[in-house]
N, C-alpha and C positions, 0 to 999 in steps of 0.2 A: 064680625071679626074686627079686631082692633086696627085703627089706622096706623100706617107705618111710614108715610111720606107727608111732610108738612112744608108748606111754603108760607113764609111770613113776610108781609110787605107793609111799609108805612114810613113816613117822615124821611124819605131818602134812603132807607135801609131795606135790603132784601136778604132773607136768610132761607136756605133750603136745608131741611133736616130729614135724615132717613134713619128710622129705628131698625135695629137688628142687622145692620150692614156688616159685611165680612170684616173682622178685626184687621186693622192696618190700613183700610181704605177710608177716605174722607167721609164722615157722617154728616158734617155741618159745613156749608159753604156760606160765608158772610160777605156781603158787598155793601159798601157805603161810598157812593161817588166813585172815585178812582181806586179807593182802598178795597182790596179783596184779600180774604184769608180763608183757608180751609182747615178743618180740625178732624182728627180721628177720634174715636170714642175715648181713648186714653186722655185726650186734652179737654174733654167736656166734663164738668162737674154736674152731677145729677143728684136730686133729692126727691125720693118718692113721698107723695102725700096721699091722703085719702081720695083726692079728686083728680090727680094727675102727677106730673113731674115738673119740678123747678130745674131749669138748666142754666148754666152759665159758662162762659169762656173768657179767657184773657186775650183781649185784642192787642194791647200794648203793655209791656212790662219793662220799664226802663227806669233806672235809679235817677238819671239826670233830667228826664222830661216827664216823669210820672207814669201812671198806669191807667188803663181804661178797660172795663169789662162790659160784656153784653150778656144779658140774661132774659129769659122768657119762661112763661108757664105754659105747658101743654096739657090740656085736659084729656082724660080718657074718652075716646070717641069710637063708637062702633060704626063701621062703614062696610057696605056690601062690596065684595070683590069687583073691581073695575069702576066703582063709583067714587064720588067726592062728597065732602060735607064742608060747609062753611062754619066758621066760628070766629069770635073776636078774642084774640089772645092778649094777655097782659105782657107788655115788653118793658124791660128796665135796662137802661144804659147808664152806667155811672163811671165817673172819673175821679181820680185822686191825684192832685198835683201838689208836690211838696208838702204832703201831710194834710191837706185840706180836701174834703170830699164834696163833690157836687153830684147830685143825682136827680133823676126825674122819671116819672112813670108816663107811659104813653100806651095808646092802643093802636093796633093795626087791623085793618080789615083785608081779608084775602081777596 
């Protein structure tokens, strides 16, 4: 059975994502220090690939201070009901301030 609950941790960031949650309920909870934000499926951009899904959300969208997005790749993983599986996800956090982009790739271990 495909995994439906993911917890990503690393570099001071923690994100919990639930696949197939009831529409309108938060599917993604993001936390970085004191900053916390939750997203419904409508606020999450997804792109299916042959290996899994690319996901991204807008953390900050302001004309005066710039914008910041958080993105990650979730592989397709089969897990027996009631069990967990570890994996090393690719996490990308990027910012754009006054038209200039800064981006970096990182890895998190569950």
